[in-house]
Structure formats: C-alpha cells, structure tokens
MDTraj code that builds the backbone (N, CA, C; nanometers):
import mdtraj as md
import numpy as np

residues = "MET ALA SER SER ALA VAL ALA ARG ASN THR LEU TYR GLY TYR LEU VAL GLY PRO SER LEU PRO GLU ILE GLU ARG ALA VAL VAL ALA ALA ILE ASP GLU PHE VAL ALA GLN GLN THR TRP VAL THR SER SER PRO TRP SER VAL HIS GLU ARG GLY SER ALA ASP ASP ASP GLU THR ASP GLY TRP ARG LEU GLY PHE HIS TYR GLN LEU PRO ASP PRO ASP ASP GLU ILE ALA GLY TRP PHE ALA ASP VAL GLU LEU LEU LEU GLU LEU GLY VAL SER LEU ARG ARG SER PHE ASN HIS ASP VAL LEU ILE GLY ILE ALA ASP ASN ARG THR GLY CYS GLY GLU ASP ILE LEU ALA VAL ASP SER ASP GLU PRO ASP LEU ASP TYR LEU ARG ARG PHE LEU ARG GLY PRO SER SER ARG".split()
xyz = np.array([
    [1.6275, -0.2989, -0.2954],
    [1.6502, -0.4261, -0.2513],
    [1.8229, -0.5136, -0.2420],
    [1.8853, -0.5806, -0.1488],
    [2.0081, -0.6446, -0.2174],
    [1.9751, -0.7141, -0.2170],
    [1.8862, -0.8259, -0.2374],
    [1.8513, -0.9715, -0.3169],
    [1.7756, -0.9317, -0.4051],
    [1.8030, -1.0335, -0.5345],
    [1.7356, -0.9844, -0.6605],
    [1.5971, -1.1454, -0.6806],
    [1.5906, -1.1775, -0.5255],
    [1.4641, -1.2326, -0.4775],
    [1.3581, -1.1870, -0.4994],
    [1.3043, -1.2573, -0.5047],
    [1.0831, -1.2359, -0.4623],
    [1.1304, -1.0889, -0.2703],
    [1.0703, -1.0245, -0.3185],
    [1.0589, -0.9736, -0.1546],
    [0.9618, -1.0974, -0.0679],
    [0.9164, -1.1085, 0.0449],
    [0.8627, -1.2094, 0.1215],
    [0.7401, -1.1157, 0.1542],
    [0.6922, -1.0165, 0.1312],
    [0.5865, -0.9374, 0.1618],
    [0.5855, -0.8129, 0.0655],
    [0.4636, -0.7543, 0.0404],
    [0.3876, -0.6710, 0.0214],
    [0.2800, -0.5827, 0.1054],
    [0.3321, -0.4423, 0.1221],
    [0.2612, -0.3295, 0.0847],
    [0.1384, -0.2518, 0.0641],
    [0.0362, -0.2984, 0.0688],
    [-0.0591, -0.2378, 0.0029],
    [-0.1451, -0.1556, 0.0513],
    [-0.2081, -0.0999, -0.0672],
    [-0.2876, 0.0625, -0.0104],
    [-0.3861, 0.0542, -0.1442],
    [-0.5180, -0.0183, -0.0997],
    [-0.6725, 0.0243, -0.1416],
    [-0.7592, 0.0593, -0.1223],
    [-0.7754, 0.1960, -0.2484],
    [-0.9566, 0.2822, -0.1754],
    [-1.0647, 0.1465, -0.1850],
    [-1.1611, 0.1884, -0.0741],
    [-1.2413, 0.1180, -0.0453],
    [-1.3635, 0.1726, -0.0703],
    [-1.4761, 0.1049, -0.1220],
    [-1.6380, 0.2042, -0.1089],
    [-1.6803, 0.1952, -0.2949],
    [-1.7743, 0.2779, -0.3132],
    [-1.8142, 0.2413, -0.3932],
    [-1.7510, 0.3467, -0.5582],
    [-1.8072, 0.2555, -0.6370],
    [-1.7262, 0.3528, -0.7630],
    [-1.6552, 0.3773, -0.7791],
    [-1.6218, 0.2581, -0.8195],
    [-1.4340, 0.2749, -0.8054],
    [-1.3999, 0.2289, -0.9328],
    [-1.4691, 0.1634, -1.0001],
    [-1.4360, 0.1902, -1.1814],
    [-1.4719, 0.2775, -1.2474],
    [-1.5084, 0.3807, -1.1799],
    [-1.5315, 0.5158, -1.2221],
    [-1.4043, 0.6038, -1.2075],
    [-1.3658, 0.5639, -1.0598],
    [-1.2464, 0.6969, -1.0713],
    [-1.1706, 0.5782, -1.1226],
    [-1.1225, 0.4615, -1.1525],
    [-0.9818, 0.3933, -1.1662],
    [-0.8835, 0.4976, -1.2298],
    [-0.9271, 0.5448, -1.3499],
    [-0.8180, 0.6477, -1.3954],
    [-0.6977, 0.7341, -1.3623],
    [-0.8563, 0.8188, -1.3039],
    [-0.8238, 0.8711, -1.2698],
    [-0.6418, 0.8887, -1.1040],
    [-0.7372, 0.7361, -1.0246],
    [-0.6740, 0.7044, -0.9628],
    [-0.5325, 0.6618, -0.9364],
    [-0.5474, 0.5610, -1.0692],
    [-0.4088, 0.5063, -1.1273],
    [-0.3220, 0.6725, -1.1445],
    [-0.3714, 0.7493, -1.2282],
    [-0.2264, 0.8534, -1.2564],
    [-0.2465, 0.9774, -1.1192],
    [-0.2926, 0.9844, -1.0537],
    [-0.2849, 1.0390, -0.9198],
    [-0.1471, 0.9657, -0.8619],
    [-0.1556, 0.8374, -0.8630],
    [-0.0759, 0.7068, -0.8019],
    [0.0673, 0.7190, -0.8816],
    [0.0488, 0.7051, -0.9981],
    [0.1613, 0.7181, -1.0892],
    [0.2975, 0.8879, -1.0747],
    [0.1524, 0.9478, -1.0578],
    [0.2420, 1.1149, -1.0408],
    [0.3141, 1.0955, -0.9236],
    [0.2742, 1.0478, -0.8029],
    [0.3415, 1.0750, -0.7027],
    [0.4874, 1.0178, -0.6761],
    [0.3945, 0.8684, -0.7353],
    [0.5432, 0.7700, -0.7156],
    [0.6751, 0.8228, -0.7445],
    [0.6367, 0.9300, -0.9404],
    [0.7232, 0.9651, -1.0035],
    [0.7820, 1.0789, -0.9370],
    [0.7141, 1.1257, -0.8424],
    [0.8259, 1.2543, -0.7878],
    [0.8347, 1.2598, -0.6948],
    [0.8617, 1.1054, -0.5824],
    [0.9465, 1.0815, -0.5154],
    [1.0828, 1.0423, -0.4832],
    [1.1553, 1.0472, -0.3966],
    [1.2817, 0.9452, -0.3819],
    [1.2960, 0.8040, -0.2849],
    [1.2895, 0.7197, -0.4089],
    [1.2573, 0.5910, -0.2582],
    [1.4080, 0.5656, -0.2611],
    [1.3562, 0.5310, -0.0618],
    [1.5141, 0.4463, 0.0232],
    [1.5146, 0.3001, -0.1146],
    [1.3717, 0.2047, -0.1227],
    [1.4798, 0.0495, -0.1103],
    [1.3869, 0.0677, -0.3079],
    [1.2638, 0.0323, -0.2919],
    [1.2297, -0.0304, -0.4559],
    [1.1082, 0.0955, -0.4599],
    [1.0587, 0.1436, -0.5918],
    [0.9494, 0.2066, -0.5989],
    [0.7872, 0.1635, -0.6524],
    [0.6504, 0.1937, -0.5355],
    [0.5677, 0.1496, -0.5315],
    [0.5347, 0.1234, -0.6549],
    [0.4173, 0.0927, -0.7413],
    [0.3104, 0.0896, -0.8726],
    [0.2124, 0.0494, -0.7867],
    [0.1384, 0.1457, -0.8984],
    [0.0045, 0.1155, -0.9040],
    [-0.0682, -0.0206, -0.9868],
    [-0.1571, -0.0516, -0.8963],
    [-0.2805, -0.1318, -0.9203],
    [-0.3856, -0.1257, -0.9651],
    [-0.4595, -0.1858, -1.0634],
    [-0.6425, -0.1795, -1.0715],
    [-0.6422, -0.3251, -1.1589],
    [-0.6771, -0.3900, -1.0473],
    [-0.6813, -0.4363, -1.1422],
    [-0.8927, -0.5701, -1.0603],
    [-0.9264, -0.6006, -1.1631],
    [-1.0377, -0.6799, -1.0518],
    [-1.0382, -0.8298, -1.0068],
    [-1.0222, -0.8459, -0.8172],
    [-1.0091, -0.8539, -0.7178],
    [-1.1329, -1.0430, -0.6660],
    [-1.1048, -1.0857, -0.5665],
    [-1.1993, -1.1954, -0.6113],
    [-1.3834, -1.1476, -0.5713],
    [-1.4550, -1.1192, -0.5841],
    [-1.6190, -1.1381, -0.5846],
    [-1.6439, -1.1702, -0.4247],
    [-1.5416, -1.1919, -0.4106],
    [-1.5876, -1.2048, -0.2182],
    [-1.5623, -1.0864, -0.1211],
    [-1.4654, -0.9689, -0.1685],
    [-1.3829, -0.8493, -0.1009],
    [-1.5431, -0.7165, -0.1497],
    [-1.6426, -0.7762, -0.0221],
    [-1.7440, -0.6312, -0.0741],
    [-1.7004, -0.5097, -0.0085],
    [-1.6347, -0.4928, -0.0040],
    [-1.6060, -0.3350, 0.0981],
    [-1.5526, -0.3003, -0.0460],
    [-1.4502, -0.3344, -0.1658],
    [-1.4158, -0.3173, -0.2831],
    [-1.5121, -0.3387, -0.4149],
    [-1.6203, -0.4029, -0.3467],
    [-1.7059, -0.4596, -0.4727],
    [-1.5846, -0.4499, -0.6067],
    [-1.5051, -0.6391, -0.4915],
    [-1.4121, -0.7471, -0.6479],
    [-1.2888, -0.6532, -0.6420],
    [-1.2972, -0.5008, -0.6339],
    [-1.1138, -0.4335, -0.7196],
    [-1.0703, -0.4281, -0.6342],
    [-0.9436, -0.4469, -0.6913],
    [-0.8154, -0.4060, -0.6028],
    [-0.7793, -0.2724, -0.6166],
    [-0.7779, -0.1456, -0.6220],
    [-0.7233, -0.0043, -0.7164],
    [-0.6652, 0.0611, -0.6014],
    [-0.5858, 0.0802, -0.6109],
    [-0.4439, 0.1227, -0.5438],
    [-0.2460, 0.1545, -0.5005],
    [-0.2125, 0.0513, -0.4629],
    [-0.0580, 0.0982, -0.4730],
    [0.0039, -0.0440, -0.4429],
    [0.1082, -0.1213, -0.4348],
    [0.1788, -0.1996, -0.4008],
    [0.3252, -0.1531, -0.3190],
    [0.3406, -0.2227, -0.2893],
    [0.5451, -0.1795, -0.2538],
    [0.6105, -0.3034, -0.1592],
    [0.6716, -0.3595, -0.2692],
    [0.7938, -0.4203, -0.1762],
    [0.8412, -0.4102, -0.0598],
    [0.8064, -0.4630, 0.0811],
    [0.8462, -0.4473, 0.1249],
    [1.0262, -0.5455, 0.1713],
    [1.1360, -0.4826, 0.2619],
    [1.2176, -0.4626, 0.2235],
    [1.2799, -0.6059, 0.3239],
    [1.3027, -0.7889, 0.3219],
    [1.3608, -0.8705, 0.4144],
    [1.4342, -0.8662, 0.4947],
    [1.3803, -0.9072, 0.6174],
    [1.4958, -0.8447, 0.7226],
    [1.6252, -0.8631, 0.6997],
    [1.6289, -0.8877, 0.5992],
    [1.7959, -0.9487, 0.6216],
    [1.8434, -0.8632, 0.5323],
    [1.7892, -0.7797, 0.4391],
    [1.7564, -0.6768, 0.3620],
    [1.7620, -0.5362, 0.3779],
    [1.7637, -0.4925, 0.4504],
    [1.6620, -0.3834, 0.5146],
    [1.7419, -0.2783, 0.5201],
    [1.7316, -0.1673, 0.4509],
    [1.8335, -0.0425, 0.4562],
    [1.8384, 0.0754, 0.5047],
    [1.9547, 0.1306, 0.5741],
    [1.9060, 0.2510, 0.6554],
    [1.8006, 0.3514, 0.5787],
    [1.6955, 0.2996, 0.6712],
    [1.5811, 0.4357, 0.5992],
    [1.4623, 0.4103, 0.5206],
    [1.4132, 0.2944, 0.5141],
    [1.3708, 0.2072, 0.4362],
    [1.2182, 0.2429, 0.4758],
    [1.1853, 0.2843, 0.6483],
    [1.0602, 0.3018, 0.6736],
    [1.0536, 0.4542, 0.6157],
    [1.0788, 0.5212, 0.5487],
    [1.0717, 0.7014, 0.4807],
    [1.0508, 0.6379, 0.3570],
    [0.9839, 0.5620, 0.3143],
    [0.9402, 0.4747, 0.2321],
    [0.7582, 0.4528, 0.2629],
    [0.7444, 0.4147, 0.3957],
    [0.6516, 0.3798, 0.4081],
    [0.5811, 0.4508, 0.4328],
    [0.6168, 0.5811, 0.4738],
    [0.5894, 0.6961, 0.5829],
    [0.5193, 0.7684, 0.4045],
    [0.6217, 0.8182, 0.3287],
    [0.5427, 0.8327, 0.1816],
    [0.4007, 0.7706, 0.1475],
    [0.4112, 0.6479, 0.1418],
    [0.2994, 0.5693, 0.1085],
    [0.1736, 0.6079, 0.1884],
    [0.2246, 0.6206, 0.3017],
    [0.0833, 0.6836, 0.4079],
    [0.0849, 0.8126, 0.3165],
    [0.1526, 0.9702, 0.3256],
    [0.0822, 1.0125, 0.2399],
    [0.0533, 1.0507, 0.1515],
    [0.0689, 0.9523, 0.0577],
    [-0.0010, 0.9139, -0.0392],
    [-0.0885, 0.8780, -0.0140],
    [-0.1509, 0.7364, 0.0233],
    [-0.2701, 0.7458, 0.1665],
    [-0.3498, 0.8284, 0.2002],
    [-0.3398, 0.9268, 0.2034],
    [-0.4066, 1.0774, 0.2503],
    [-0.4644, 1.1549, 0.1997],
    [-0.3237, 1.1631, 0.0757],
    [-0.3732, 1.2564, -0.0848],
    [-0.5176, 1.1596, -0.1773],
    [-0.4934, 1.0131, -0.0948],
    [-0.5976, 0.9787, -0.2293],
    [-0.7136, 1.0226, -0.1136],
    [-0.7451, 0.9231, -0.0293],
    [-0.8645, 1.0085, 0.0565],
    [-0.9109, 1.0816, 0.0027],
    [-0.8252, 1.2494, 0.0566],
    [-0.8568, 1.3739, -0.0079],
    [-0.9127, 1.3688, -0.1071],
    [-0.8756, 1.3646, -0.2648],
    [-0.8931, 1.3136, -0.3570],
    [-1.0140, 1.2664, -0.3719],
    [-1.0396, 1.1207, -0.3967],
    [-1.1518, 1.0532, -0.4110],
    [-1.2378, 1.0369, -0.3425],
    [-1.2397, 1.1053, -0.1844],
    [-1.3348, 1.0618, -0.0581],
    [-1.3683, 0.8954, -0.1123],
    [-1.2422, 0.8598, -0.0791],
    [-1.2239, 0.6939, -0.0327],
    [-1.1444, 0.6850, 0.0196],
    [-1.1950, 0.6270, 0.1385],
    [-1.0420, 0.5074, 0.2763],
    [-0.9987, 0.4645, 0.1508],
    [-0.8398, 0.4570, 0.2354],
    [-0.7140, 0.3625, 0.1914],
    [-0.6733, 0.2721, 0.2657],
    [-0.7049, 0.1567, 0.2733],
    [-0.6750, 0.0162, 0.3700],
    [-0.6013, 0.0076, 0.3161],
    [-0.4704, 0.0074, 0.4661],
    [-0.3299, -0.0481, 0.4160],
    [-0.2702, -0.1561, 0.5140],
    [-0.2514, -0.2451, 0.4079],
    [-0.2526, -0.4175, 0.4735],
    [-0.1125, -0.4206, 0.3940],
    [-0.0800, -0.5728, 0.4690],
    [0.0216, -0.6785, 0.3884],
    [-0.0265, -0.7995, 0.3477],
    [0.0972, -0.8280, 0.2430],
    [0.0507, -0.9658, 0.1290],
    [0.1989, -1.0877, 0.2139],
    [0.1435, -1.2119, 0.2209],
    [0.3077, -1.2595, 0.2111],
    [0.2637, -1.3024, 0.0653],
    [0.4008, -1.2985, -0.0029],
    [0.3643, -1.3088, -0.1251],
    [0.4245, -1.4564, -0.1367],
    [0.4021, -1.5379, -0.1105],
    [0.4136, -1.6946, -0.0575],
    [0.3065, -1.7644, -0.1105],
    [0.2676, -1.7312, -0.0101],
    [0.0683, -1.7865, 0.0678],
    [0.0064, -1.7062, -0.0375],
    [0.0148, -1.5500, -0.0456],
    [-0.1169, -1.4984, -0.1317],
    [-0.2049, -1.4354, -0.0019],
    [-0.1882, -1.4928, 0.0938],
    [-0.2592, -1.4162, 0.1995],
    [-0.2412, -1.2755, 0.2131],
    [-0.2756, -1.1994, 0.3114],
    [-0.3414, -1.0635, 0.3460],
    [-0.3404, -1.0641, 0.4377],
    [-0.3035, -0.8878, 0.5197],
    [-0.3961, -0.8518, 0.6808],
    [-0.3824, -0.7434, 0.6671],
    [-0.5226, -0.6736, 0.6765],
    [-0.4945, -0.5314, 0.6867],
    [-0.4935, -0.5123, 0.7969],
    [-0.4390, -0.3590, 0.7868],
    [-0.3564, -0.3442, 0.8849],
    [-0.4155, -0.2275, 0.9830],
    [-0.4089, -0.1006, 0.9115],
    [-0.5206, -0.0289, 0.9260],
    [-0.6197, 0.0186, 0.7940],
    [-0.7055, 0.1681, 0.8653],
    [-0.7871, 0.2382, 0.7168],
    [-0.7134, 0.4460, 0.7703],
    [-0.6475, 0.4425, 0.6337],
    [-0.6427, 0.5950, 0.6196],
    [-0.7582, 0.6469, 0.6393],
    [-0.8251, 0.6846, 0.7100],
    [-0.9840, 0.7072, 0.6665],
    [-0.9550, 0.8797, 0.7955],
    [-0.8678, 0.9403, 0.7580],
    [-0.8915, 1.0831, 0.8353],
    [-0.7052, 1.1491, 0.7994],
    [-0.7290, 1.2625, 0.8143],
    [-0.6193, 1.3301, 0.7937],
    [-0.4426, 1.2540, 0.8565],
    [-0.5228, 1.2131, 0.9664],
    [-0.3827, 1.1684, 1.0546],
    [-0.4139, 1.0099, 1.0929],
    [-0.3541, 0.9402, 1.0143],
    [-0.3769, 0.7999, 1.0522],
    [-0.2723, 0.7910, 1.1244],
    [-0.2577, 0.6644, 1.1645],
    [-0.1978, 0.6056, 1.3491],
    [-0.0321, 0.5173, 1.2656],
    [0.0444, 0.6617, 1.2030],
    [0.1688, 0.5956, 1.2057],
    [0.2727, 0.4931, 1.2705],
    [0.2578, 0.5256, 1.3978],
    [0.3269, 0.5037, 1.5022],
    [0.2284, 0.3382, 1.5175],
    [0.1546, 0.3164, 1.4698],
    [0.0494, 0.1706, 1.4893],
    [0.1689, 0.0810, 1.4129],
    [0.1534, 0.1334, 1.2477],
    [0.1860, 0.1021, 1.1347],
    [0.3323, 0.0413, 1.1533],
    [0.4064, 0.1495, 1.1956],
    [0.6108, 0.1200, 1.2086],
    [0.5741, -0.0041, 1.3429],
    [0.5073, -0.0052, 1.4254],
    [0.4800, -0.1272, 1.5299],
    [0.4612, -0.2455, 1.5001],
    [0.3468, -0.2404, 1.3774],
    [0.3211, -0.4050, 1.2792],
    [0.4355, -0.4615, 1.2469],
    [0.4896, -0.3237, 1.1108],
    [0.5589, -0.4199, 1.0765],
    [0.7095, -0.4388, 1.0561],
    [0.7019, -0.3519, 1.1865],
    [0.8908, -0.3789, 1.3133],
    [0.8597, -0.5118, 1.3830],
    [0.7222, -0.5117, 1.3804],
    [0.7234, -0.6196, 1.5152],
    [0.7298, -0.7534, 1.4504],
    [0.7722, -0.8737, 1.5245],
    [0.7792, -1.0583, 1.4214],
    [0.6680, -1.1352, 1.4115],
    [0.5340, -1.0527, 1.3688],
    [0.4397, -1.0896, 1.2986],
    [0.5094, -1.0662, 1.1559],
    [0.5712, -0.9894, 1.1300],
    [0.5441, -0.8770, 0.9624],
    [0.7076, -0.9772, 0.9123],
    [0.7291, -1.0517, 1.0326],
    [0.8727, -1.1740, 0.9387],
    [0.8628, -1.2860, 0.9227],
])
top = md.Topology()
chain = top.add_chain()
for i, resn in enumerate(residues, 1):
    res = top.add_residue(resn, chain, resSeq=i)
    for name in ("N", "CA", "C"):
        top.add_atom(name, md.element.get_by_symbol(name[0]), res)
traj = md.Trajectory(xyz[None], top)
C-alpha cells in the first residue's frame, strides 16, 4: 500500500466449527506456509489464532484463520484483487485439510465492526460475489 497509515478494512477468513483449539497449531502452520510461498501484490496476510467473543457461537469464541489489510480505494495498486483470489484459494485449502468451512468477511479497522461476506463451504466459492462486494460502495 502506498500509505503507511492503517488500512480502513481488513479481510478475514476464520474456520468455523467444533474443536478449533485442537487444530490451532496445524492451521497456523498451514496458513504461514501458504503465505510464505506466494508473491503478494500489496501486503502479506497473516495467521490469526486468538480467543474471541464468547457470543460467537459458530467458532466457540475462537478466531482461527487469517487477516489481510485491504488497500484503501485511494491506494489501490493494479492487480490487488489477485491477493484476494489467493486468499480464497487458501480458504478452500484449509477447508479440505481440516474439514471446517471458512467464513470470509470484512472488518472496519476504525470501529471494529465486521460483516461476513461468504462461506467457503465447497471447492468453488463464489469469487464473483466476493469481487462485487469488495468493489461496491459498501466496502468503501
């Protein structure tokens, strides 16, 4: 990203389902390995493994997955969406390897509010929907 300020939005991908603490280390290792093997257009994503809100029923209070700083509209670099495509590929890989769906969403870094966008619950998640969502006015 061209600016050194914190990005407005973070794209997240969290595994959902039971037994997340039991697979935490293996998931983090798989994410870190995937990230290291790619060439990223903007910033590199990073693995996340932390206890979240107890109100989050689907993940039993865990955030296990990845974060990626989305470029701000004024700082978008040509080809930045290739990073998002790689992250969807990562989501499919995690789903296959760990038998847990991956919830993709966007969080506002200023307010901390997040919105789930789609679930990676098959080998062919809806990339076109994700593209429309991220490039639409609601993501700005």
